[in-house]
C-alpha positions as CSV (number, residue, x, y, z in Angstrom):
1,M,-19.8,-29.0,4.1
2,S,-20.1,-30.9,0.2
3,K,-15.8,-30.5,-1.4
4,A,-18.4,-29.8,-4.2
5,F,-19.0,-25.8,-3.0
6,T,-15.0,-25.9,-2.2
7,N,-12.8,-24.2,-4.4
8,E,-8.9,-26.0,-3.5
9,D,-6.3,-23.4,-6.2
10,T,-7.7,-21.1,-4.5
11,P,-5.5,-20.2,-0.9
12,T,-6.3,-19.7,2.6
13,P,-6.6,-15.7,3.2
14,D,-3.3,-16.2,5.5
15,D,-1.1,-18.3,3.0
16,A,2.2,-18.1,2.9
17,D,2.3,-16.0,0.4
18,A,0.9,-13.0,1.8
19,L,0.8,-11.2,-1.9
20,P,0.5,-12.7,-5.3
21,P,4.0,-12.7,-7.2
22,R,4.7,-9.4,-8.6
23,E,5.3,-8.6,-12.2
24,R,7.5,-6.9,-11.8
25,Q,10.4,-5.1,-9.0
26,M,8.7,-1.8,-7.8
27,P,10.6,2.2,-7.0
28,I,11.7,2.8,-3.3
29,T,13.7,5.1,-2.1
30,P,16.4,4.4,0.7
31,A,14.3,5.7,3.2
32,G,11.7,4.2,2.0
33,L,13.2,0.9,2.6
34,V,14.9,1.8,5.5
35,R,11.6,1.8,7.7
36,L,10.0,-0.7,5.8
37,Q,12.7,-3.3,6.9
38,R,12.7,-1.9,10.3
39,E,9.4,-2.6,10.7
40,L,10.0,-6.5,9.6
41,A,12.6,-6.1,12.7
42,D,10.3,-5.2,15.0
43,L,8.1,-7.9,14.5
44,R,10.2,-10.4,14.7
45,R,11.8,-9.0,17.5
46,M,8.8,-8.5,19.3
47,N,7.9,-12.1,19.1
48,P,10.6,-14.3,18.5
49,S,8.6,-17.3,18.6
50,G,6.2,-16.1,15.8
51,P,4.1,-12.9,16.0
52,G,0.4,-13.5,16.5
53,E,-1.6,-14.5,12.9
54,V,-1.9,-10.8,12.0
55,G,1.6,-10.1,12.6
56,A,3.1,-13.2,11.1
57,R,1.0,-12.3,8.0
58,R,2.4,-8.5,8.2
59,A,5.9,-10.0,8.6
60,R,5.3,-11.9,6.0
61,V,4.1,-8.9,3.5
62,L,6.9,-7.3,4.0
63,A,9.3,-10.2,3.1
64,Q,7.8,-10.1,-0.3
65,V,8.0,-6.7,-1.0
66,L,11.4,-6.5,0.3
67,E,12.7,-9.0,-1.8
68,S,10.5,-6.8,-4.6
69,V,11.9,-3.5,-4.6
70,Y,15.0,-1.9,-5.9
71,V,16.0,1.5,-4.7
72,V,15.8,5.1,-6.1
73,E,17.5,7.7,-5.0
74,P,15.0,11.4,-4.4
75,S,16.0,13.9,-7.3
76,A,14.1,17.0,-8.4
77,P,16.8,17.1,-11.6
78,E,16.4,21.5,-12.7
79,G,14.0,21.8,-10.0
80,R,11.5,19.1,-11.6
81,A,9.5,17.3,-9.1
82,A,10.1,13.3,-9.8
83,F,11.2,9.6,-7.7
84,G,11.4,10.8,-4.0
85,A,10.9,14.5,-4.9
86,R,8.9,16.6,-2.2
87,V,6.6,19.1,-3.7
88,I,4.8,21.7,-1.9
89,V,1.5,23.2,-3.7
90,E,-0.7,26.4,-3.0
91,D,-4.5,25.7,-4.1
92,D,-6.9,29.0,-4.6
93,E,-7.1,29.3,-1.7
94,G,-4.2,29.8,-0.1
95,E,-4.0,26.2,1.0
96,I,-0.4,24.9,1.0
97,T,-0.2,21.4,1.4
98,A,3.4,19.3,1.1
99,Y,3.4,16.0,-0.8
100,E,6.5,13.6,-1.3
101,L,6.5,11.4,-4.3
102,V,7.6,7.5,-3.1
103,G,6.8,3.5,-4.2
104,P,3.8,2.0,-4.2
105,D,5.1,0.0,-1.2
106,E,5.5,3.8,1.2
107,V,2.9,4.9,0.5
108,D,1.5,6.9,3.5
109,L,-1.7,9.4,3.8
110,P,-1.6,11.1,6.9
111,A,2.5,12.0,5.9
112,R,1.6,13.1,2.3
113,R,3.9,10.0,1.1
114,I,1.9,9.7,-2.2
115,S,2.7,6.3,-5.0
116,S,4.6,8.5,-7.8
117,A,1.9,6.4,-10.3
118,S,-1.4,7.7,-8.5
119,P,-3.8,10.2,-10.2
120,V,-2.0,13.4,-8.5
121,G,1.6,11.6,-8.9
122,Q,1.1,11.5,-12.2
123,A,-0.5,15.2,-12.2
124,L,2.5,16.9,-10.3
125,L,6.3,14.7,-12.2
126,G,7.6,17.0,-14.0
127,K,6.3,20.1,-12.3
128,R,8.7,22.6,-10.7
129,A,8.2,25.8,-9.0
130,G,5.5,28.5,-10.7
131,D,3.9,25.4,-13.1
132,R,-0.1,24.4,-12.7
133,A,-1.6,21.2,-12.1
134,V,-4.6,19.5,-11.3
135,L,-5.1,17.8,-9.1
136,R,-7.9,15.1,-9.6
137,R,-7.7,13.4,-5.9
138,P,-11.7,11.7,-4.3
139,K,-12.8,14.6,-3.1
140,G,-12.7,16.1,-5.9
141,A,-10.1,17.9,-8.2
142,V,-8.4,21.0,-7.1
143,E,-5.6,23.1,-8.8
144,V,-2.5,24.2,-7.3
145,T,0.3,26.0,-7.9
146,V,3.8,24.5,-7.4
147,R,5.3,26.6,-4.7
148,S,9.0,24.9,-4.5
149,V,10.0,20.6,-5.4
150,T,13.6,19.7,-3.4
151,R,14.8,16.4,-2.2
152,P,13.7,15.4,1.2
153,D,17.0,15.3,2.7
154,E,17.7,18.9,0.8
């Protein structure tokens, strides 16, 4: 292939820098920090000579993430949803859903850990039991009533 069709400045997908440099540090809960540290230790322990290609990249990503986060203790000041809080909501059809508001590096949708910066997280921040909120989700907006706001350790 001709050099005219390549860009030597573009890193390869598995370059040593697996993530673009962050402009600022990101918040993480203490539990999220432990989960990421444990995952990194497990990756390194699985293959001391170096994890496979996917494992090596994930290990680099985790190392970069762990260098660019700061721990924020979960809170629910005066019963209001804040970073790290668990918020239980109920829609008009009686379906109950619990969300934990976390940092972007610890999002786990099946576990209902959502970023506090996401549209749903933003709609819940500051709410307390009895408040109504409109959650804008990919499958459509839904209005919910907040049933409770607690810290996950409560």
